[in-house]
C-alpha positions as MATLAB code, in Angstrom:
seq = 'XXXXXXXXXXXXXXXXXXXXXXXXXXXXXXXXXXXXXXXXXXXXXXXXXXXXXXXXXXXXXXXXXXXXXXXXXXXXXXXXXXXXXXXXXXXXXXXXXXXXXXXXXXXXXXXXXXXXXXXXXXXXXXXXXXXXXXXXXXXXXXXXXXXXXXXXXXXXXXXXX';
ca = [
     134.665   67.250  104.485;
     134.970   70.821  103.121;
     132.516   69.944  100.324;
     129.964   68.765  102.881;
     130.356   71.966  104.915;
     129.999   74.080  101.763;
     126.807   72.218  100.934;
     125.478   72.835  104.436;
     126.120   76.527  103.977;
     124.239   76.424  100.678;
     121.304   74.791  102.448;
     121.037   77.730  104.841;
     120.936   80.206  101.952;
     118.368   78.040  100.115;
     116.227   77.928  103.269;
     116.251   81.737  103.477;
     115.241   82.033   99.818;
     112.442   79.509  100.362;
     111.202   81.357  103.447;
     111.155   84.629  101.469;
     109.261   82.979   98.647;
     106.780   81.369  101.023;
     106.087   84.705  102.761;
     105.630   86.439   99.402;
     103.217   83.732   98.212;
     101.236   83.842  101.448;
     100.904   87.600  101.131;
      99.904   87.316   97.457;
      97.301   84.665   98.234;
      95.802   86.764  101.079;
      95.855   89.887   98.886;
      94.047   87.952   96.122;
      91.286   86.990   98.623;
      92.361   83.598   99.933;
      91.225   82.824  103.459;
      93.642   81.704  106.176;
      91.988   78.276  106.058;
      92.785   78.027  102.320;
      96.389   79.144  102.958;
      96.699   76.553  105.722;
      95.449   73.792  103.424;
      97.891   74.805  100.652;
     100.766   74.716  103.168;
      99.639   71.389  104.635;
      98.962   72.962  108.004;
      96.176   71.852  110.372;
      94.471   75.216  110.962;
      94.136   78.797  109.946;
      95.829   79.759  113.185;
      98.842   77.669  112.194;
      99.030   79.485  108.888;
      98.842   82.888  110.573;
     101.530   81.851  113.049;
     103.728   80.568  110.216;
     103.468   83.943  108.507;
     104.322   85.720  111.747;
     107.417   83.542  112.206;
     108.522   84.229  108.596;
     108.090   87.968  109.113;
     110.036   87.863  112.369;
     112.837   85.906  110.726;
     112.963   88.420  107.852;
     113.137   91.306  110.332;
     115.927   89.636  112.263;
     117.926   89.040  109.052;
     117.359   92.657  107.992;
     118.452   93.943  111.433;
     121.625   91.844  111.299;
     122.353   93.002  107.776;
     121.757   96.700  108.686;
     124.431   96.452  111.386;
     126.979   96.194  108.565;
     125.938   99.642  107.339;
     126.086  103.077  108.893;
     124.126  104.146  111.939;
     122.051  106.239  109.546;
     120.541  103.122  107.918;
     119.710  101.688  111.330;
     118.059  105.006  112.295;
     116.169  105.176  108.995;
     114.860  101.623  109.398;
     113.782  102.338  112.988;
     112.060  105.543  111.967;
     110.186  103.832  109.130;
     109.155  100.952  111.420;
     107.871  103.453  114.038;
     105.948  105.417  111.454;
     104.381  102.273  109.989;
     103.344  101.140  113.474;
     101.396  104.375  114.044;
      99.912  104.329  110.547;
      98.721  100.730  111.025;
      97.139  101.631  114.372;
      95.147  104.538  112.817;
      91.878  103.083  111.396;
      91.158  106.384  109.621;
      94.660  106.745  108.133;
      93.796  106.236  104.428;
      91.320  109.151  104.544;
      93.567  111.646  106.371;
      95.063  113.233  103.268;
      95.249  112.707   99.525;
      98.398  110.529   99.520;
      97.800  108.673  102.795;
      97.250  105.256  101.205;
     100.439  105.728   99.197;
     102.343  106.608  102.377;
     101.039  103.430  103.983;
     102.150  101.282  101.030;
     105.532  102.995  100.815;
     106.188  102.524  104.502;
     105.344   98.832  104.185;
     107.844   98.423  101.303;
     110.495  100.600  102.927;
     110.452   98.534  106.111;
     112.156   95.599  104.407;
     113.958   97.443  101.615;
     117.671   97.206  100.867;
     119.647  100.198  102.245;
     119.732  102.232   99.001;
     116.038  101.769   98.368;
     115.305  102.348  102.023;
     116.873  105.817  101.830;
     114.999  106.728   98.632;
     111.718  105.441   99.986;
     112.241  107.266  103.326;
     112.840  110.527  101.424;
     109.508  110.060   99.619;
     107.753  109.320  102.875;
     109.181  112.436  104.524;
     108.162  114.604  101.536;
     104.658  113.153  101.361;
     104.113  113.637  105.091;
     105.411  117.184  104.931;
     103.061  117.860  102.017;
     100.131  116.552  104.019;
     100.425  119.346  106.600;
     101.914  118.076  109.783;
      99.329  119.892  111.962;
      96.533  117.740  110.466;
      98.245  114.444  111.472;
      97.835  112.730  114.849;
     100.515  113.671  117.363;
     102.243  110.241  117.331;
     102.490  110.354  113.547;
     103.881  113.918  113.725;
     106.560  112.725  116.142;
     107.380  109.688  113.963;
     107.502  111.908  110.869;
     109.962  114.300  112.586;
     112.212  111.333  113.521;
     112.016  110.108  109.940;
     112.894  113.530  108.579;
     115.830  113.802  110.952;
     117.088  110.341  109.937;
     116.720  111.162  106.230;
     118.664  114.399  106.677;
     121.356  112.771  108.753;
     120.553  114.446  112.076;
     120.953  111.347  114.240;
     120.058  111.832  117.883;
];
């Protein structure tokens, strides 16, 4: 009986690894120019909408796992992750972001990676984000990004509020 229960636990871990691999492959395919219809066909799904929804579910599951994992760390990690997520949300909403300053595209990419990074990498990436945003000249950034950057800087420097 214990062997069967151990194997069930292994299945859960394998499912998580497969979900992560599927999400990575979907993103790689899309980045390489595959259409949602092509992704759907490769996954055996009926429509492009089904493929997009599958990706959204995989992302939501990853975020839930990350949130649960972060709770085992300090409040600082939770605050850093929230600050990065908030910053990325505002960057993604800004259609002109990549042209706002010299390193804007790098900041976008770093925020995307930091959002799901392990705690040690999250801290290092958040430090880079804070430095790049400070170097951009805060007054030249949209007000919501300025506010998100201040929260990020506070979280990086341990000033939790």
